[in-house]
N, C-alpha and C positions, 0 to 999 in steps of 0.2 A: 063784434067790429064797429060798434055805433058809431066812433070819433071817425072811419073814412067814411060809410055810408053814408054819411047822415050831408055831407061835402059834395054828391053826387057821384061818386062812384058806385058802380055798376060793376057787376062780377062778371067777369070772362073766362071762364078759366082753362076753356074747350080751346082757346085761343092759343096759337105760338103753341100749342101743349109739349112737341119735342125738340123748342129752344131752349137754350141754356137760362140760368138763371146769370150775371155778371156782379160775383161779387168786388168791390174796389176797397180796398183796406191799402192803412198808410204804411203797417211792416206789416209783413205774415213771418217776420223772422223774431219777432220780438212773442215773450213771452209772458203777457200778461191777459185779463179775464177777456178783450176782445179777439185777440186771436182765439185762446183756447175756445170761444165759444165758437166763433165760425168754425175752427176747424172740429167742435162735438158736433154743431147740424150738418157739419159735411160726411160726418161719418155716420150719423142716423139716420140718412136716404142715400138712395140711388139715381136721384133725379138728378139730370146735367147741368151741369155748372164747369164756370170759367172763372178763378181766381186770380186780379190782377194787384199784385204789394206794389206798391209804387218806392218801397225802398228791395226788399230782399224775400226771400224763402231760405225757413231754418228747415232741415230735417227734422227736428222737433215734428214742425206744424203736420209735413207730412205723413206722418207716424203715426201724431192721432187723427188723423182721418180717414189715414190710410184707405181714401180712393185714387189709386191709380187711373181712372179715368177719366178723371179730374185734369182739365189744361191747367197749368200754371206759368204764369206771368211777372219779371220783376224787369221795371221801372226804372233802377237805380239812381228813383231823385233823392239825393240826401242832401238836400238844400235849395235854396231858391234858388237858385241861379239852375236848378235841371231843373224847375217846376212846369215850367211852358214847354221845353220837351217833351215832361210825362202827361201836359193837356194831348201834344197833339199825338202822341203814339198813343194814348187812351182810343183815342175819337176815333184812331184809325181801328184798333183791335174793337171796338164795338162796332164798325161799319162792315167788318169781317166777319164777327159771329154773332149779327144780330139778335140779342141776348132776348128773351120775353120780358125780363125785367133787371133792374140796374140797382143793390144795396149797397151804397157805401158804409162803411166802417170807420167813426172815428174821424175828427174834427178837419185836416188835409184832404182824406179821401173825400170827403162831402162834398171840399171844394173844389176840389179835379176833375170830382167821379159829373158832379153838375155842370161843370163847364164843358167840359167833352162831350157831355148828354146832348146840350146842346146844339155844337159844332156837327155831332153825328144824326142830330133827329132821332134817336133812341127813345125806344119806347121809356116808361115813367120812371124816372128815380127815386127809392125810396133812401131813407136814412137809419141810421143804428146810433144813437147818440150813448158813449160807455160810461156816463159818469155822471155829476152833480156840481155845481158849485159853489160848494161849502168854503173854500180857502182859494180864488181867484191865483192872490199871490205865489201859491205852490207851483203853478203851470209855467213851462218855459214862457221864452219873449215870442215863439215860433207859434206855440199852441194857443196863446192868447190874442195874435194876431188872426190864423185861422177857425176862431172862436168867429170872432166879431165877423170877419169874412161870409162866415155859413149862414148868422145870421140874418145880412142884408139878400142871400141868395135863400136864405128857408122856404119863402112862398114857391118858389119853382121845382121845390119838391113835392112827387105825388103824395106821400107821406112822410113822417118822423116816427122812428120807435126808438123810445126810450127805456132803458133797464131797471129803471128806477122809477115809483111816485116824485120821488126830492130831483130828481133830474128833469122828468120834466118842468114839475112847477117852478122852480129855476131859470129852466131854458125861457119857457114864454112869458115870464117875468122882464128877461131879459130879451126881449126882442123874436122870441122864434116865433115861425107861423107859429099861431096857438088853433086854427081849425084843420090842424092836420097831425095830432098827437095821437098816441096810441104806447099805451106801458107794457112791453113782454119783460116777465123777468128772467134773469139767464135762467138755465137750465144746466142736472148735473147728470152722470151716470152713477147711481145708488149702487152700492158694491154690494156683491151678492153675499159674500161670506167676511164672516168681522169675529174677533174673539172679542166678547162682551163680559168678559167674568171683571167683577166690581174691584176694583181699586181705588183708593185714593187719590186727590186731586195732585199734585208734586211734582209733574212735568211739565210745566207751559212753554209753548210754542209761539213763534208769530212769522208766519209766510208770507214776506212781500220784499218786492224791489227794491231794491235801499235808491231812495228820492223822496225828500221832503215830504210830497203827498202823505209817506206812511209813515210819518213821524215817529219811525225807533228811538230816537231819545226818551221820549214820553216811556215807551215801553222798557227801555234801560232802565229807567227814572224810579219803574213801579217795580221794575224786578227787583233793583235793590233792595227797596224796602222789604218786601215777601224774604228776601233770600237771608234779612236779618230777622226777620218773625219765624219761617220755618228750616232750619240749619238744613232738612233735608229737601228744599226745595231747588230743580235746578228746568235750566232756560236753554230751549234748543231755537232756532231759528235760520229759515232759511229762504233764498233769494237771491237773483243778480245781484252781487255785488257784497252778498252776506260773507266773507269768507276773509281766513286774516292775513289774507295780502292787501287786501283794504284800510291800510292808517288810520283814514279818517271812523272806519267802523269801530278799530279799537282807540282811536283816541274817546269815540263817544262814548262809548262803555266803559273807560276809564274814570272820564266825566260825569257818568253817572252812580260811581261809587258801585257799579257792581264787577262782584271778584269775577277775574275770565275764567277761573275754572271751575265754577258754576254756570258755567255758558258755552252751549256745542253752537258753532257758527260751521253750517251744512254749505253755503252756496248756493246755488241754482241747483233744481232736482229734474230729472227728465221724470221720475216718476215717486210721484208724491207719497204712493201707500205709504210705503216707510217712513217720512215723515206723518202721516197719521197714527201709525200703530206705536213710535215712539211717544208722541203728547197725550197726555187727558186732555187737554183743554190747552184750546186754542185762540189767542191773544190777537183783536187785532185793535191799533191804536192810530187810524189813517187818520189824518184832518178833513178827509174828503175823499168819495165815492159816489159811484152807484149801484150797482149792484155787486159789492166784493164776493166775488165765484169763490172766495176760500172759505168765508163763513158757513154757505150751500153743502161745503165738502165738505168741511171739517163734520157738522152733523150730516150727514153721510156716512157718517164713518163710525155715527154716535158718540161725539163728540162735543161737549158742551161750549159753548162760546160765551168770552170775555170780549163786548166792543166797545166802539165809542159809537156815536149819534150820528153816524153819516150815511150819505146814501137812504137807502133801504134795510139798513143793518140787523137797525131796532126790527122791523116788521119780518123779517125773514126770522128773526130770533123769539120774537117775542115772548113767552114765558121759560122757552125752555136754557137762559143762561142770561147775563147782566149786561145793562146798556150804561152809558155814561156818557160825557159830555168829552169831544174831546181835547186834548193839548191840558189835560188836569193827570197827572201824574199819581198824586194824591189817590185820586177818586178810582182812577184805574188800579191803582195796588191795592186798597180799600174791595172793590168789588172780585180780586183776584181772592184776597184770603176769606170773604166769603165762601167763595166755594173750594176752597183747599179746605175751609174747618167743616165741610162736612163729612157725612161717613162716605165710606165706599159704595155703599147700597143705593145713597141718595146722590150721586155722583153719576150711580150709573141708571140710576132715571132718570135724571137729569138729559143722558144720552140717549135714552129708548127713544123718548120722548121726540128728541133734537131730530133724529133720524128718520123717525114716523112724518114729522111735516115738513120736509122733504122729499118724502115718499107719495104723500099727497097735493105738494103743491109744488116742487121744483124739480119734478125729473124731466132730460131734455127731451124726450116722446110728446109730453105734453107740450113744450115748447116750441114743439117741428111744427106741430099742427098750427099752431098759432103766425108762424110765420110764414105758413104757406098762405093760408087765407087773407094775408096782408099781399102778397105778391101774386096774388088769384088778380087785381085789382086794376082797372083800365082807370084813366081820365077820358071820357069822353071827347074826339079829335072837335 
């Protein structure tokens, strides 16, 4: 943890050992990478914790965490008008719960959590940044404002954890306090049992909520090209908004020229196991990411990955898959076709090596230890 220790942080792991860590997150009702990672961290430990969501808490995330002993608080701050009240509510909770450390997840939570901690006189506040800034235009206006606000407050953070090296580099170039940074990748739970029967790559899946950042149009355009080359190729899309009730998705499929009979829209899934068992290859077409959970998850299920070069996707995949530039359906199609031309045994070998890479580098138990090390630090008074 040299990035922290070199700036005067001293370890004080024994102090307030029984006090909880307070996690402040923008919306624990969402099902993105940040929410999933927080739930996994909670599930991997019995350490005392309090979770405060600025918006809401979902059953999905409660079940994923599996921690009935954790306190969950929803502040119902769904817009700028509610944010001052959320700051006051959070300040009160910090004074009441007296956490030994505060960890803020995502930009809005970083701003609100830092301001509340200043008012409450709380222990050091740590941030965790969950995405890179490859394509700021794909961010909502509210998120862009929060990114800028967090830059102003970043020197007040006791430490900033980034889930990818690219995210750290881009945020520090943007003006986030450089002396407090550390990269901790996301962690996944590696499944114990898998069907590793060799099979040719013919089912290509994407798992991402319907959002401009994920660039589904590029995926659909690449899929249309693959469908023309491989008559038995099929495609699966999972994620919030990826269902037949979404007219925008259907129009996008038509614009791409993809036969809808070749595409299965699954919508948001509670359990991703079935998705990974259906597909032969995961495809990620995003314009921007930090550490894309779905890439490491697919690899843990021994599925090769074709991904755009966003966040740390290329680092995660290494030589077990294919990496192309974002926003280029021709390049994405060519990479998918390269995998489709492999023999069943070659595809299985890629999958085995992908799984091994996750086992060695991205298991959630390893990541938990790194977070514990960060949160054990104190800033001298």
